[in-house]
C-alpha positions in Angstrom: -7.7 40.1 2.8 -4.8 38.9 4.9 -4.1 40.4 8.4 -0.5 40.5 9.7 0.0 40.7 13.5 3.7 40.6 14.5 6.1 42.0 17.1 9.8 42.5 17.5 12.7 43.9 15.4 12.4 41.4 12.6 8.6 41.6 12.5 9.2 45.3 11.9 11.4 44.2 8.9 8.6 41.9 7.6 6.0 44.6 8.0 8.2 47.1 6.2 8.6 44.7 3.3 5.0 43.5 3.1 3.2 46.8 3.6 5.0 49.5 1.6 3.4 53.0 2.0 2.0 54.7 -1.0 2.2 58.3 -2.1 5.1 60.5 -2.9 8.0 60.4 -0.4 11.5 61.7 -0.1 13.8 58.9 -1.0 17.2 58.2 0.6 19.0 60.0 -2.3 16.9 63.1 -1.9 14.7 62.3 -4.9 11.0 61.9 -4.7 9.5 58.5 -5.5 6.4 56.5 -5.1 5.4 53.0 -3.9 2.2 51.0 -4.5 0.8 49.1 -1.5 0.0 45.5 -1.9 -3.8 45.3 -2.2 -3.8 41.8 -0.7 -2.2 42.8 2.6 -3.6 44.8 5.4 -1.5 45.3 8.5 -3.6 46.0 11.6 -3.0 46.2 15.3 -5.6 44.0 17.1 -6.9 44.9 20.6 -6.8 41.7 22.6 -9.5 43.0 25.0 -11.9 43.8 22.2 -15.0 41.5 21.9 -15.1 39.1 18.9 -17.9 39.5 16.5 -18.9 35.9 15.5 -20.4 37.2 12.3 -17.1 38.8 11.1 -14.7 36.1 9.9 -11.8 38.6 10.2 -12.5 39.4 13.8 -11.3 36.1 15.2 -7.7 36.3 16.5 -5.2 33.6 15.6 -4.0 32.2 18.9 -0.7 31.3 17.2 0.3 35.0 16.7 0.9 37.9 19.0 -0.7 41.3 18.9 1.5 44.4 18.3 2.9 46.5 19.9 3.9 44.7 23.1 5.5 46.9 25.7 8.8 45.7 27.2 9.1 44.9 30.9 9.8 47.9 33.3 13.3 49.3 33.0 15.6 47.9 35.8 17.7 50.1 38.0 21.1 50.8 36.5 24.3 52.5 37.7 26.5 54.1 35.0 30.2 54.6 35.8 29.7 58.4 35.4 26.4 60.0 36.2 24.6 61.8 33.4 24.7 65.6 33.2 20.9 65.7 33.6 20.2 65.0 37.3 16.6 64.1 36.4 17.5 61.7 33.7 14.9 59.0 33.1 15.7 55.4 34.1 15.9 54.5 30.4 18.6 57.2 29.9 20.5 56.1 32.9 20.4 52.5 31.8 21.5 53.5 28.3 24.6 55.2 29.8 25.2 52.1 32.0 25.1 49.9 28.8 27.7 52.1 27.1 29.9 52.0 30.2 29.7 48.2 30.4 30.7 48.0 26.7 33.6 50.3 27.3 34.8 48.4 30.5 34.7 45.1 28.7 36.6 46.3 25.7 33.6 46.2 23.3 31.7 48.7 21.2 28.3 48.9 19.5 28.2 48.8 15.7 25.8 51.5 14.5 23.8 52.1 11.3 22.2 55.4 10.4 18.7 55.4 8.7 16.9 58.1 6.7 13.5 58.4 8.5 12.0 60.5 5.7 12.4 57.7 3.1 9.7 55.0 2.6 12.5 52.5 2.7 14.0 53.9 5.9 14.5 50.5 7.6 16.3 48.8 4.7 19.9 49.6 5.9 18.9 47.6 9.1 16.6 44.9 7.8 18.8 43.9 4.9 21.4 42.8 7.6 19.1 40.1 8.9 19.5 37.7 10.7 22.1 40.0 12.2 21.4 43.5 13.5 23.4 46.6 14.6 23.5 47.5 18.3 23.0 51.2 17.6 20.6 52.9 15.1 20.9 56.5 14.2 18.4 59.0 12.8 18.1 62.7 12.1 15.4 64.7 13.9 14.4 66.7 10.8 14.1 63.6 8.7 12.0 61.9 11.5 9.8 65.0 11.7 9.2 64.7 7.9 8.7 61.0 8.0 6.0 61.3 10.6 3.9 63.3 8.1 4.2 61.0 5.1 1.6 58.5 6.0 3.9 55.5 6.1 2.0 52.3 7.1 4.8 51.8 9.6 5.6 55.3 11.0 9.3 55.8 11.8 8.8 56.8 15.4 7.0 53.6 16.1 9.8 51.6 14.5 12.4 53.4 16.7 10.4 52.6 19.8 10.2 48.9 18.7 14.0 48.9 18.0 14.6 50.4 21.5 12.3 47.8 23.1 14.4 45.1 21.3 17.5 46.4 23.0 18.9 48.7 20.2 20.5 52.0 21.3 19.1 55.1 19.5 21.1 58.1 18.6 19.9 61.3 16.9 21.5 64.1 14.9 19.7 67.4 13.9 20.3 68.9 10.5 18.1 71.9 11.3 17.4 74.5 8.7 19.0 77.9 8.6 16.6 79.9 10.9 17.0 83.1 8.9 16.5 81.9 5.4 14.6 78.7 6.0 16.9 76.9 3.6 18.8 73.7 4.6 21.5 73.4 7.2 24.2 74.0 4.6 23.1 77.6 3.9 25.8 79.7 5.6 24.7 83.2 4.5 23.4 83.8 8.0 25.4 82.6 11.1 24.5 84.9 13.9 24.3 82.3 16.7 24.4 85.1 19.2 20.9 86.1 18.2 19.6 82.7 19.2 20.5 83.2 22.8 17.4 85.5 23.2 14.6 83.1 22.3 12.0 85.9 21.9 14.3 88.3 20.1 14.7 88.2 16.4 12.5 86.4 13.9 15.4 84.0 13.3 15.6 83.2 17.0 11.8 82.6 17.3 12.0 80.3 14.2 14.9 78.3 15.6 13.3 77.7 19.0 9.9 76.9 17.5 11.7 74.3 15.4 13.5 72.9 18.5 10.3 72.7 20.5 8.8 70.6 17.7 11.7 68.3 18.0 11.4 68.1 21.8 7.9 66.8 21.1 9.4 63.9 19.3 11.7 63.2 22.2 8.7 63.4 24.5 6.9 60.8 22.5 9.9 58.5 22.7 10.2 59.3 26.5 6.6 58.2 27.1 6.6 55.3 24.6 4.1 57.2 22.5 1.8 57.6 25.5 2.2 54.1 26.7 1.9 52.2 23.5 5.5 51.0 23.8 8.2 50.9 26.4 9.8 54.3 27.0 13.0 55.0 25.0 16.1 57.1 25.6 18.2 58.7 22.9 21.8 59.8 22.5 21.5 63.4 21.0 24.3 65.3 19.4 23.1 68.7 18.3 25.2 71.3 16.4 27.6 68.6 15.2 30.7 69.2 13.1 30.8 72.8 14.2 34.6 73.1 13.6 34.0 72.5 9.9 32.9 75.0 7.2 29.6 73.4 5.9 26.8 74.1 8.4 25.3 77.5 9.4 26.2 76.9 13.1 29.8 76.1 12.2 33.0 78.3 11.8 32.5 82.0 11.9 30.7 82.1 15.2 32.1 82.9 18.7 33.0 79.6 20.5 31.4 81.2 23.7 28.1 81.7 21.8 28.3 78.1 20.6 28.8 76.7 24.1 26.0 78.9 25.4 23.6 77.7 22.7 24.4 74.1 23.4 23.7 74.8 27.1 20.4 76.6 26.2 19.3 73.5 24.2 19.9 71.4 27.3 18.1 73.7 29.7 15.1 74.1 27.4 14.7 70.3 27.1 14.9 70.0 30.9 12.4 72.9 31.5 10.1 71.1 29.0 10.2 67.9 31.0 12.3 66.0 28.5 14.9 63.9 30.4 15.4 60.9 28.1 18.5 62.4 26.4 22.1 61.3 26.8 23.9 64.5 25.6 26.6 64.0 23.0 29.0 66.4 21.2 30.7 65.5 18.0 33.1 67.9 16.0 34.7 66.8 12.8 38.1 65.2 12.7 40.8 67.7 11.9 41.6 66.3 8.5 42.3 69.5 6.6 43.6 72.9 7.3 40.1 74.5 6.9 38.8 72.4 9.8 39.7 74.0 13.1 40.7 72.6 16.5 37.4 71.9 18.3 38.8 72.3 21.8 37.2 75.8 22.4 33.8 74.5 21.3 33.4 71.7 23.9 30.2 72.2 25.9 30.5 72.5 29.7 28.2 69.5 30.4 28.3 66.5 28.1 27.9 62.7 28.5 29.7 61.6 25.3 32.3 63.2 23.1 32.8 61.9 19.6 34.3 62.6 16.2 33.0 62.5 12.6 35.4 61.5 9.9 35.0 60.5 6.2 37.7 59.4 3.9 37.7 60.8 0.4 38.0 58.1 -2.3 39.0 60.7 -5.0 42.5 60.2 -6.5 43.1 56.9 -4.8 41.8 53.4 -4.9 39.2 52.2 -2.5 41.4 49.4 -1.3 43.8 52.0 0.2 42.3 51.8 3.7 42.7 54.5 6.3 40.7 56.7 8.6 41.8 60.0 10.1 40.3 60.6 13.6 42.6 63.4 14.6 41.2 65.2 17.6 39.4 62.2 19.3 42.3 61.4 21.6 42.2 65.0 22.9 38.4 64.8 23.4 38.8 61.5 25.2 40.7 63.2 28.0 37.9 65.6 28.7 34.7 63.5 28.5 33.5 60.4 30.3 32.7 58.4 27.1 34.0 58.6 23.5 32.5 57.4 20.2 33.2 57.5 16.5 29.9 59.2 15.9 30.1 59.1 12.0 32.7 57.4 9.8 33.0 56.0 6.3 34.0 56.8 2.8 33.1 59.8 0.6 32.7 59.0 -3.1 32.7 55.2 -2.8 31.3 53.9 -6.1 32.0 50.2 -5.6 31.8 49.9 -1.8 35.3 48.7 -1.7 36.2 50.6 1.5 36.6 48.3 4.4 34.7 49.6 7.5 36.7 47.5 10.0 39.4 50.1 9.7 37.3 52.4 12.0 37.8 50.2 15.1 41.4 49.3 14.2 42.3 53.0 14.0 40.8 53.7 17.4 42.7 50.8 19.0 46.0 52.0 17.4 45.4 55.2 19.3 44.6 53.5 22.6 41.0 54.6 22.4 37.9 52.7 23.4 34.9 54.1 21.6 31.5 53.0 23.0 30.1 52.8 19.5 31.0 53.5 15.8 28.4 54.7 13.3 28.1 54.1 9.6 25.8 56.3 7.4 23.3 55.1 4.8 23.9 54.9 1.1 23.1 58.3 -0.4 24.0 58.4 -4.1 26.2 56.8 -6.7 29.5 58.4 -5.5 30.3 60.1 -8.8 30.2 63.5 -7.1 33.0 62.5 -4.7 30.8 63.0 -1.7 27.8 60.6 -1.9 28.1 56.8 -2.5 28.2 53.5 -0.7 28.3 54.1 3.1 26.2 51.6 5.0 27.3 48.3 6.6 25.7 46.1 4.1 27.1 47.9 1.1 30.8 48.1 2.1 33.4 45.4 1.7 33.4 43.0 4.6 30.6 44.9 6.4 28.3 41.9 6.7 31.1 39.6 7.8 32.1 42.2 10.4 28.6 42.4 11.8 28.2 38.6 11.9 31.1 38.4 14.3 29.4 40.8 16.7 26.7 39.3 18.9 23.6 41.6 18.8 25.8 44.1 17.1 28.3 44.4 19.9 31.9 43.9 18.8 35.2 43.3 20.5 37.9 45.9 20.1 
């Protein structure tokens, strides 16, 4: 039996490819699947302080390899251009903000890639880009929560901590279930956000806040480096995103004042729980249709980053027709210390012909300096007009684009 002991971002990639978890999992396209582990490979973490049993041929450590995980050095002192809204932010959160500010000041941005932490192949959108890598990796809290229960040989939270230790910026969304029905985030039959402002009130409120507390536990594990197993990590968090659209239960149909109050309550509950590794972001949808409202009234009182989500529909036009509508981002930029294109790409791309470099070009044309741009993961075949090719490695020119960006940081 072979033992593999590796560290670092690309050892994570190797581990993911050599030790595939078994059992039924939620695949990236939402369908269940299974994988069979290699019976000839066992991935173990070896304690370097443990005594060696001379009678056990597998107990001897190979001096040519390194044990895993290896915590990174202590976080240095950093000074962001604009202080974070959390006065008790961890050093890691402060340094994350300082990194973003340095990118912005030097006319650069981080190229981001979303992963699906509930899929057994969750790292593939990142590892298939080797030897290059993105500067930013995104994940969803609900998918991460699920992924932690699936028994993957390489749990997703550990991978995120390793990515952070390797210098990758982490960012999280939260597609939380409708707290009234328990169905997914797209169930809009209940939208009484006002109820949630009393955490002990209705059953829906209690359900919502219990769910959020579970997600704060994930942030806490990242904040502590999983109780010291890794270096502590900070996360850009953008809850209640795309609230000016019509597709989530927290979206249109609610009082903007209630929305702002709920966002503030999420912040306060995190701080009261001792979670201070969050850089707080807010990202409405680009105003690309008349059913998407102006997001101005929804802007939270205290926010570190303001962004925009925008997807271009491929229906009724060729994928070579490149454009990206980020209407609304310029207005947001005047009210927040940092801006980002928090999600962007094509809807309904079957061939992957959409050129992702249009994202940064569009921002530059509008005199904007996003601190990062984020591409989603491939989520279907595109025939429904919504899913399709979305990730860096699947889109035309994506790999070439990344190869020109040292450590995933590109020049505007």
